[in-house]
C-alpha positions as CSV (number, residue, x, y, z in Angstrom):
1,X,115.5,109.0,103.7
2,X,116.3,107.8,107.2
3,X,120.0,108.1,106.7
4,X,119.9,111.8,105.6
5,X,122.2,114.0,107.6
6,X,123.9,111.0,109.3
7,X,127.2,109.3,108.7
8,X,126.7,106.1,106.7
9,X,128.9,103.0,107.3
10,X,129.2,100.9,104.2
11,X,131.3,98.5,102.2
12,X,134.1,99.7,99.9
13,X,137.1,98.3,98.1
14,X,140.1,100.4,99.4
15,X,143.4,100.7,97.7
16,X,145.7,101.3,100.6
17,X,148.9,101.5,98.5
18,X,150.1,101.0,94.9
19,X,150.6,97.5,93.4
20,X,148.6,95.8,96.2
21,X,145.2,94.1,95.9
22,X,142.2,96.1,97.0
23,X,140.9,95.4,100.5
24,X,137.2,95.1,101.4
25,X,136.6,97.5,104.3
26,X,133.9,99.3,106.2
27,X,134.2,103.0,105.5
28,X,132.4,106.0,107.0
29,X,130.7,108.3,104.4
30,X,130.0,111.8,105.8
31,X,126.8,113.7,104.9
32,X,126.9,115.9,101.9
33,X,128.0,119.5,102.5
34,X,127.1,122.7,100.6
35,X,126.4,121.9,97.0
36,X,127.1,118.2,97.4
37,X,125.1,115.0,96.7
38,X,125.4,111.6,98.5
39,X,124.7,108.8,96.1
40,X,123.9,105.1,96.6
41,X,126.1,103.4,93.9
42,X,124.2,100.6,92.2
43,X,126.7,99.5,89.5
44,X,130.1,100.4,88.2
45,X,132.4,99.4,85.4
46,X,136.1,98.6,85.9
47,X,138.2,100.9,83.7
48,X,141.8,100.8,82.7
49,X,142.3,104.2,84.3
50,X,141.7,102.5,87.7
51,X,144.4,100.0,86.8
52,X,146.7,102.8,85.6
53,X,146.5,104.6,89.0
54,X,147.1,101.3,90.9
55,X,149.9,99.8,88.8
56,X,151.4,102.5,86.5
57,X,151.0,105.9,88.0
58,X,151.8,104.6,91.5
59,X,152.2,108.1,93.1
60,X,151.9,107.2,96.8
61,X,150.4,110.6,97.5
62,X,147.3,109.3,95.7
63,X,146.7,106.6,98.4
64,X,144.8,105.3,100.3
65,X,141.9,105.7,97.9
66,X,138.7,104.2,96.8
67,X,139.0,103.6,93.0
68,X,136.1,103.4,90.5
69,X,134.8,106.2,88.3
70,X,132.4,104.6,85.8
71,X,129.3,104.2,88.0
72,X,125.6,104.9,88.2
73,X,123.3,105.1,91.2
74,X,120.5,106.8,93.1
75,X,120.6,110.1,95.1
76,X,120.3,109.3,98.8
77,X,120.4,112.8,100.1
78,X,121.5,116.3,99.1
79,X,123.4,119.1,100.9
80,X,122.4,122.7,101.4
81,X,122.0,124.7,98.2
82,X,121.2,121.7,95.9
83,X,118.0,122.3,94.1
84,X,118.4,120.4,90.8
85,X,118.6,117.0,92.4
86,X,116.4,115.2,94.9
87,X,116.5,111.8,96.7
88,X,115.5,109.0,94.4
89,X,116.9,110.6,91.2
90,X,118.9,108.3,89.0
91,X,122.3,109.8,88.3
92,X,125.8,109.2,86.8
93,X,128.8,110.5,88.7
94,X,131.2,112.5,86.4
95,X,135.0,112.4,86.8
96,X,135.0,115.6,84.7
97,X,132.9,118.4,86.2
98,X,131.0,121.1,84.4
99,X,130.5,124.1,86.7
100,X,129.1,126.3,83.8
101,X,130.9,129.4,85.2
102,X,134.6,129.1,84.4
103,X,136.3,130.2,81.2
104,X,136.5,126.6,80.0
105,X,132.9,125.8,80.6
106,X,131.9,129.0,78.8
107,X,134.1,128.1,75.8
108,X,132.5,125.8,73.1
109,X,136.0,124.7,72.0
110,X,136.7,122.5,75.1
111,X,135.0,120.3,77.8
112,X,137.6,121.1,80.5
113,X,136.4,122.7,83.7
114,X,138.6,124.8,86.1
115,X,136.7,123.3,89.1
116,X,137.7,119.7,88.2
117,X,140.2,117.8,90.4
118,X,142.2,117.3,87.2
119,X,143.0,121.1,87.0
120,X,145.2,120.9,90.1
121,X,145.7,117.3,91.1
122,X,146.1,115.3,87.9
123,X,149.3,113.6,89.4
124,X,147.5,112.1,92.4
125,X,144.1,111.9,90.5
126,X,142.1,113.0,93.6
127,X,141.2,116.2,95.3
128,X,142.6,116.2,98.9
129,X,139.2,117.0,100.2
130,X,137.2,113.8,101.0
131,X,134.1,112.6,102.7
132,X,135.5,109.1,103.3
133,X,137.3,107.8,106.4
134,X,138.4,104.3,107.3
135,X,140.2,103.1,110.5
136,X,140.5,106.7,111.5
137,X,142.2,107.8,108.3
138,X,140.9,109.9,105.5
139,X,140.5,108.0,102.3
140,X,140.8,109.8,99.0
141,X,138.0,109.8,96.4
142,X,139.6,108.7,93.1
143,X,138.9,111.1,90.3
144,X,136.3,112.8,92.5
145,X,133.9,109.8,92.3
146,X,135.0,106.6,94.0
147,X,132.3,104.2,92.7
148,X,133.9,101.0,94.3
149,X,131.9,101.9,97.4
150,X,128.2,101.5,98.3
151,X,127.9,105.3,98.9
152,X,129.8,108.3,97.7
153,X,129.6,112.1,98.0
154,X,130.1,114.3,94.9
155,X,129.7,118.0,94.2
156,X,126.6,118.7,92.1
157,X,128.7,120.1,89.3
158,X,130.0,116.5,88.7
159,X,126.7,114.7,88.6
160,X,124.4,114.1,85.7
161,X,120.7,113.4,86.2
162,X,119.4,110.7,83.8
163,X,116.2,109.1,82.7
164,X,114.2,107.3,85.4
165,X,113.9,104.1,83.3
166,X,117.6,103.9,82.4
167,X,119.2,100.5,83.4
168,X,122.0,101.6,85.8
169,X,124.0,98.4,85.2
170,X,124.5,99.4,81.6
171,X,124.4,103.2,81.4
172,X,127.1,103.4,84.1
173,X,129.6,102.7,81.2
174,X,128.8,106.2,79.9
175,X,130.6,107.6,83.0
176,X,133.9,107.1,81.2
177,X,135.1,104.5,78.7
178,X,132.3,104.5,76.1
179,X,131.8,108.2,76.1
180,X,135.5,108.7,75.8
181,X,136.1,106.5,72.8
182,X,132.9,107.4,71.0
183,X,133.4,111.1,71.4
184,X,137.0,111.0,70.4
185,X,135.8,109.8,67.0
186,X,132.7,112.0,66.5
187,X,133.8,115.1,68.4
188,X,137.6,115.4,68.6
189,X,138.6,113.7,65.4
190,X,135.5,114.8,63.6
191,X,135.3,111.7,61.4
192,X,133.6,112.4,58.1
193,X,131.4,110.3,55.9
194,X,133.3,108.1,53.5
195,X,136.6,108.5,55.4
196,X,139.1,105.8,56.2
197,X,139.9,105.3,59.9
198,X,142.3,103.2,62.1
199,X,141.7,102.5,65.8
200,X,144.7,101.3,67.8
201,X,143.7,99.2,70.9
202,X,140.4,97.3,71.1
203,X,139.5,97.6,74.7
204,X,136.2,99.3,75.6
205,X,137.5,102.7,74.7
206,X,138.8,101.5,71.3
207,X,135.7,99.6,70.5
208,X,133.6,102.7,71.3
209,X,135.9,104.7,69.0
210,X,135.1,102.1,66.3
211,X,131.4,102.6,67.0
212,X,131.9,106.4,66.7
213,X,133.7,106.0,63.3
214,X,130.9,103.8,62.1
215,X,128.1,106.2,63.2
216,X,130.0,109.1,61.6
217,X,129.9,107.3,58.3
218,X,133.4,106.1,57.8
219,X,133.7,103.8,54.8
220,X,136.6,101.7,56.1
221,X,137.6,101.1,59.7
222,X,140.9,99.3,60.6
223,X,140.9,97.7,64.0
224,X,144.5,97.3,65.2
225,X,145.4,95.1,68.2
226,X,148.0,92.4,69.1
227,X,145.1,90.3,70.6
228,X,143.3,88.8,67.5
229,X,140.5,87.4,69.8
230,X,139.2,91.0,69.9
231,X,138.6,91.2,66.2
232,X,135.2,89.5,66.2
233,X,134.0,91.9,68.8
234,X,135.3,94.9,66.8
235,X,133.3,93.6,63.8
236,X,130.1,94.0,65.9
237,X,130.9,97.7,66.3
238,X,131.6,98.3,62.7
239,X,135.3,97.5,62.0
240,X,135.9,96.4,58.4
241,X,139.6,95.4,58.4
242,X,141.8,93.8,61.1
243,X,145.5,94.1,61.7
244,X,147.8,92.4,64.3
245,X,151.1,94.4,64.2
246,X,153.0,91.4,65.3
247,X,152.0,89.5,62.1
248,X,154.2,91.8,59.9
249,X,157.9,92.2,59.6
250,X,157.6,96.0,59.1
251,X,155.9,98.8,61.1
252,X,152.1,98.6,61.0
253,X,152.1,102.3,59.8
254,X,153.8,101.1,56.6
255,X,151.2,98.3,56.2
256,X,148.4,100.8,56.6
257,X,150.0,103.2,54.1
258,X,150.2,100.4,51.5
259,X,146.6,99.3,52.1
260,X,145.2,102.9,51.9
261,X,147.2,104.6,49.3
262,X,149.3,106.7,51.7
263,X,147.6,106.4,55.1
264,X,144.3,106.8,56.9
265,X,142.3,110.0,57.2
266,X,141.8,109.5,60.9
267,X,143.6,107.5,63.6
268,X,142.8,107.0,67.2
269,X,145.2,105.7,69.8
270,X,143.2,104.0,72.6
271,X,145.9,102.2,74.5
272,X,147.8,104.9,76.5
273,X,151.1,103.8,75.1
274,X,153.5,106.5,73.9
275,X,155.0,104.3,71.2
276,X,151.6,103.4,69.8
277,X,150.7,107.1,69.8
278,X,153.6,107.8,67.4
279,X,152.6,104.8,65.3
280,X,149.0,106.1,65.1
281,X,150.3,109.5,63.9
282,X,152.6,107.9,61.3
283,X,149.7,105.9,60.0
284,X,147.8,109.0,58.9
285,X,147.9,110.4,55.4
286,X,150.0,113.5,54.9
287,X,148.2,116.7,54.0
288,X,145.1,116.3,56.1
289,X,145.4,113.2,58.4
290,X,144.2,113.6,62.0
291,X,145.5,111.5,64.8
292,X,143.9,111.6,68.3
293,X,145.5,110.6,71.6
294,X,142.7,108.9,73.7
295,X,144.5,106.5,76.1
296,X,145.3,108.0,79.5
297,X,148.9,108.1,80.6
298,X,151.2,110.7,82.2
299,X,154.4,108.7,83.0
300,X,156.4,109.0,79.8
301,X,157.3,111.6,77.2
302,X,156.2,111.0,73.6
303,X,158.0,112.1,70.4
304,X,157.7,112.3,66.7
305,X,159.6,113.7,63.7
306,X,158.6,117.3,63.1
307,X,158.0,116.5,59.4
308,X,155.0,114.5,60.4
309,X,153.2,117.8,61.4
310,X,155.0,120.0,58.9
311,X,153.5,117.9,56.2
312,X,150.0,118.8,57.2
313,X,149.0,116.1,59.8
314,X,147.2,117.1,63.0
315,X,148.0,115.6,66.4
316,X,145.5,116.2,69.1
317,X,144.2,114.8,72.4
318,X,140.8,114.0,73.8
319,X,139.5,113.9,77.3
320,X,136.1,112.3,77.9
321,X,135.5,112.4,74.2
322,X,135.2,116.1,74.1
323,X,131.8,115.9,75.7
324,X,130.7,118.6,78.1
325,X,129.8,116.2,80.9
326,X,126.6,117.4,82.5
327,X,125.1,118.5,79.2
328,X,126.1,115.4,77.2
329,X,125.8,112.3,79.4
330,X,121.9,112.5,79.7
331,X,121.8,112.8,75.9
332,X,124.1,109.8,75.5
333,X,121.8,107.8,77.9
334,X,118.9,108.8,75.6
335,X,120.9,107.7,72.5
336,X,121.4,104.3,74.1
337,X,117.7,104.0,75.1
338,X,116.7,104.8,71.5
339,X,119.3,102.4,69.9
340,X,121.7,104.9,68.4
341,X,124.7,103.6,70.4
342,X,125.5,100.2,71.9
343,X,126.3,99.4,75.5
344,X,125.3,95.9,76.2
345,X,127.8,94.5,73.7
346,X,130.7,95.9,75.7
347,X,129.8,93.9,78.8
348,X,131.6,90.6,79.0
349,X,131.5,89.9,82.7
350,X,129.3,90.7,85.8
351,X,130.6,90.4,89.3
352,X,130.0,91.6,92.9
353,X,132.1,94.3,94.6
354,X,133.8,91.5,96.6
355,X,135.2,90.1,93.3
356,X,136.8,93.4,92.3
357,X,140.3,92.0,92.4
358,X,139.2,89.2,90.0
359,X,137.8,91.9,87.7
360,X,141.1,93.8,87.8
361,X,143.0,90.6,86.9
362,X,140.7,90.0,83.9
363,X,141.4,93.6,82.7
364,X,145.1,93.2,83.1
365,X,145.2,90.0,81.0
366,X,142.9,91.4,78.3
367,X,140.3,88.7,78.8
368,X,137.6,91.3,79.6
369,X,136.2,94.2,77.7
370,X,134.0,95.5,80.5
371,X,133.1,93.9,83.8
372,X,130.2,95.4,85.7
373,X,130.3,95.2,89.4
374,X,126.9,95.1,91.1
375,X,127.4,97.3,94.2
376,X,123.9,97.7,95.7
377,X,120.4,96.6,95.0
């Protein structure tokens, strides 16, 4: 392409500091270096983790930055040493890399990667190395991706090549939320046929967890949320029972225990709230109950009574649904294309990049499951 090897000037939504609306800016995107790929971003979802960094994490060392980590696009150019990608390839950027060489990548028990930004910089949620500048200042690349920009540069170990006919404005959701919730159920929890499950929080991640429980053969799926307007959407993904914790004068864990003869087999916390994490654990049946932490947070400690675990329950966490990213995302795209998993049903709004602050407001109020921002044609 004509832009290969040159600095590209393009639009991006820049978060200059915490708790402040994003600003539309012209940024400079440097050419890809050794092992890197420059991608033209076509579409991106707005995920709660973007909001977490902006409004909850608020570590000033993580700013200024370009948010966005749930995108899809087309390869514009590649740096030296890149042979598995070429200009024109459809790709999904990955916030979780897969180098294939570190001890984690070589271990089938985990999807972590030692080369990921999260191994060293989980507090600021960005690697200090960046290919972005604006107004003469370096701009961090949030979670190594930064899809709230027309172009981004990413190491090839954090990019998945996907089918040429995949619709980018839908499969972009597999870059984070849907894969995270779905995999938490089918991989991390290991939901079994005939089991009883409870999913706490019915945002996109929670609804994807419901879908995972359904596809894994759960016989009963409790959808738990304080926003009852989300119950109809949860039904679409396979939920069978619906609970609003505020509708009861006792803990919802006790309600679930009464309704399930002692508790559910599997519970998934998809909010990122430490109190809900404890409730999800307490909602599991003793002896074999499994509770999975899915919602991202790192600002508070969490606690539970030791007897919860001594009695045989398992408490575990899930990052990106336990999927090894480069290997799994292309398969998930295929699963969508063949009707095994849903994506379209998560999308409630579509907007332009310039409307990103409106999309963030919708996410904050819970009026949106997923908003797709159209970045480029």
